[in-house]
Structure formats: structure tokens, C-alpha cells
N, C-alpha and C positions, 0 to 999 in steps of 0.2 A: 076855484082851487087850481085849475090848470094854469090860469094866468099867474097866480101866486107862485106856482112851481117854477115857471120860467123867470119871473121877476126876481126871485132870490138869486138865481145864477147871473142874470144880467146886471144886478146891482153890484155883485163882486167885480164884474168886468168893468163897469163904469168907474168904480173906485180905483182898480189897479191900472186900467188902461186910460180911461177918459180923463182922470184927474192927474195921475202921477207920471205916466209913461206914454203920453200921446205922441211925442216926437221920437220915441225910440223904436216903435213898431207900427206898421201901417194897419189901418182898419181891415184891409183885405186879409192880412195875415191873421189877425185876431179871429175873423169869421171862419177862416179855413181851419185853424187849430181847434177852435171850438167844435166845428163840424166833425173833425177827426175823433175827438173825444166822445162826442155824442153818438155818432153812427158806427164807428169802428171799434173803439176800445171796449165799449160795454158788451156787445155780443161776443167778441173774442174772449173777454174776461169771463163771461158766464159759461162759455163752452169749456174753457180751460179749468175753471173751478169745478165744473161738473165731472170732468174727466179725472181730476186729481182726487176729488172726494169719493168717487166710485172706486178708484184704486185703493184709497185708504180704508174704505168700508170693507172691501174684499179682504185686505190684510187683517183687519180687525176680526172679521168673522172666522177666517181661517185660524187665527191665533186662539180665538175663543173656543172653537170646537176641538182643536188640538189639546188645549189645556183642560177642557172638559173631559176629553177621552183619557188624559193622563191622571188628573186629580179627582175625577168623579164627584162624589157628593161634597168632599172637602172644598173643592174649587167652587162649586155652586154656592156653598155657604159664604165663602170669602167674597164671591162676586156680588151677592145680595147685600153684604155688609158695606162694601165699598163702591156700590153702584153710583151713588151721588157724586163721589170724587172722580170716578171714571168719566161720568157724564160732563162734569165741569172741565176736566182735562180735554175731552173731545171738543167742547165748544171753544176753548181757548186755542186749540190747534186750528180749528176751522176759521176762527176770526183773525188770529195774528199770524198764522203760518200760511194758510191757503188763501183766504180772501185778501189779506193785506199784501202778501207777496205778489200774487197774480195781478192785482189792480195796480200796484206801483210799477210792475214791469210793463203792463199794458200802457200806462201813461207815458213811460219813458220811451218805449219803442213806437208809440203813436206819435210822439213829438219828433223822433228821428225819422219816422216814416215819411213825413211831409217835408219836401224840399221847397223852400220859399226864397225868393230873391232877397228878402230882408235878412235872412239868416244863411245866406249862401257861404259865408265865411267858415261855417262849421263843416262844410262838405269838401273843402279843398278846391272848389271851382271859382274862388274869388280872385285868383291871381290873374294878372293882366297878360295879354298876349306877349308883351316884352319879357315878363318874368318867365313865361313858358318857353320862349325861345332861348333865353339865357340859361335855363336849367336843362337844356337838352332837346327841346322840341316836343312835339306831341308823343313821340315814341317813349319818352321818359316819364310820362304822366303816372303818378302814383295814386292809386285809389284809396290807400289806407288813410283814414282820417287822422291817425296818430302823427302823420307827417305834414299836416296842414300848416303848422307853424313854419316849416322849412320853405313851403311854397308861398307863404304870405310875406316873406321878407324880401326886400329889394336886393337883387343880385346884379352884379356887374360882370358880365361875361362877354365872350366873343359873340358877334352877331352872325357868324357863319357856322354852318353845320360841320361836324367832324367829317374828315375824309373817309370814304369807304372804298372797298375794292370792287364795288358793283356799280356799273353805269346806271342801271335801272334804279338803284337805290339813290344815287345822286339826283336823278330827275325827280324821284318821289319826294326827296327832301326839299327840292326847290319849289315844288308845288305846295308843300306844306308851309314853306316860308311865306309864300304869297297869301295863304289862308290866314296865317298869323298876322301879317301886315294889315289885312282887311279887318280882322277882329280887333286889332289894336285901336283902330279909329273909332270903334263902337263901344269900347270899354269905358265905363263910368266909375270912377273911384268912390268908395264908401267914405262919406264925409263925417260919419258918426265917430265919436270918441270911444275909447275902450269902455268907459262907464256906460255909454248908451248901448253899445253892443252887448255888454253883460246884462243890462236891463232888458234888452230885447229877448235874450235867451230866457230869462226868468219870466217875462210876460208871456212868451209863447208857451212855456211849460204850464203856467197857471191857466192859460186858456184851454189847453187840452184837459187839465184836471177839472176845470169848471164844466166843460162839456160832458165829461164822464159823470160828474156829480149830478148834473141836471138830469141826464137820462136815468141815473140810478134813483134819484128822488121821484121821478115820474113813475118808475116801476114799483117802488115801495109804496107810494101814495095810492096809486090806482089799482095795483094788482097784488102786491105782497103786504099791504097794510092791514088786511083783515076787515076792511070796511065793507059793509053790505049795502043793500039798497034802501035801508030804512032812513028815517029822518035824521038820525044821528050820524049818518055816514059822512056828511060834509065836515062835521066837527071832528070826527076821528081822522079824516084825511088831513085836515089842517093841523091837528095835533102831531101827526106823524111828520108833516113837513116842518113844523116849528122845531121839533126835537132834532131833526136831521140838519137844521139850519143854524143851530146855536153856535156851532164851531165849524167853519169851512175846512174840515180835516184834509180833504183832497187838495185844496188850494195851498194849504200850509205845507203839506208833504211835497208838493211839486216845487214850492219855493225852496225848500231844503234840498231837494234833489238838484236844483239848478246851481247850487254852490259849486259842486264838483264840475258841472258842465262849464261854468264860467271859468273856473280855474284851469280847465283843460284847453279851452278854445280861445280864451282871450289873454289870461295872465301869462301863460307859457309862451305866448307869441312875442313877448317883450321882456 
């Protein structure tokens, strides 16, 4: 059962990465994004879900006792009549508002949490030393990812720094110019096409989602699946795994999330 739990996730990675996008993203990046989803996103998601659910339960009980104090027996009768509908509404809120929202946010920020050289173009650090010098030097570096497209374009400016009224500042700029010249020799351009960069973003986000799904399957199969130590426990665990593996929901959601990421970091650059 343990092997089957990991095999299901690895099979998705083999199909997405090994067959279709091997040249778009390195195996090292796939392993690291999977590890982020497996080891970071799941515990963070469980803690956030617990905090939100406890807060919602507190609000629920406060509202219940306030309405009970106001309506007395009439409210109790109404509550008993509509308890099933209230319970269904609570389960829907838990599934689609709390769990889905928290897990999708964890997958997104788990992907952004890891900075890998294969996806360095989404951080603004992919510009060459010449581009840095032409756009004003190290002092003008903008950390906002919204401006990554501006730094990724080839610019033709003056090679000299602007004049300042401070001698120390001039010496500082000269030292930084020498640093940029040294870095320029080490810069390696990204030879991938825009389609390959877009596929790398999608593959990375799917790897995070598969890591989260793998850890989630492990928890549901062995801890939250209700299987005991009897002879039928293996069958119950396999049934839980099969039902959770019919549709790779997390991977599909990550692929849909990557559409806006691709639009933001690749299409807007050209």
C-alpha cells in the first residue's frame, strides 16, 4: 500500500515530466518542487485549516447561543428541523471554502517559495550584467516581480554611471562596475523558447501539487482512512487510495493556476 501510494504520484510525474516536458525543466527542479509540496505545503495547510475551522466553529457556537437566548424554544425547534441542511452547508464551507482555498494558496506560495535557476526568469534575477548596468546599475535593482518584463528586455544605454556630487559615490560606482563586468562573463543566456519557459512553469506547479497530493494520500490512507489492524485494513487502504486517485484534482488545479502565471511572466514580456 505504501509503494502504491507513492507510485500513483510518481506516475503523474513520469507522464507530465518524463514524457512531455523533459527538455523544459530539469530533474533537479522536479525533485525540489515535489519536496516542497510534500514536506512544506501539507503541514502548513493543515495548521491553517485548523486555525480557520476553529475560528469558524467559535463564530458558529456564539451565533447559536445568541439565537438560542433570543428565540428560546422556537429557535430550538427550527434548529432541529433544519439541522441536516445546516450540516450540509457546513460541510460545503469546509470543503470548498476552507480546504480548497487553503490548499490552493499553499500550492501557489509553495511554488513561489522555491527559487530555482530553471525558473529564475520569474524572479527578476535573469537579466544579464549588461542589462543591469544599462538600467542604472545595482542601485536601481527593483525587487518587484511585476517589473520583471522591464528588466528582461534588451536595453541600449550608456555604459557609464551618472555623475554624482560625491567622490565616495563615484568610487563606489566604479567598484560596482567592475563587479558587473566580472558577472557579465559568467552569465549564461536562457536558450529555451517562450513555450518551453511556459511549460517549465506549468510543470513546476504540477510537481508541487503532486507532492502535496502524495503526502495527503499518505495521511488519508494510513491515518485518516478509518482502516484498523484487521485483515480487511489493506483492502480499505487500497480503496481509499483508488478513490483519491481517480482524478488528479491537485495536479489539474495547479495546471489551471499556471495559466495566469504563464500569462504574467512570459506572455507579457513580449
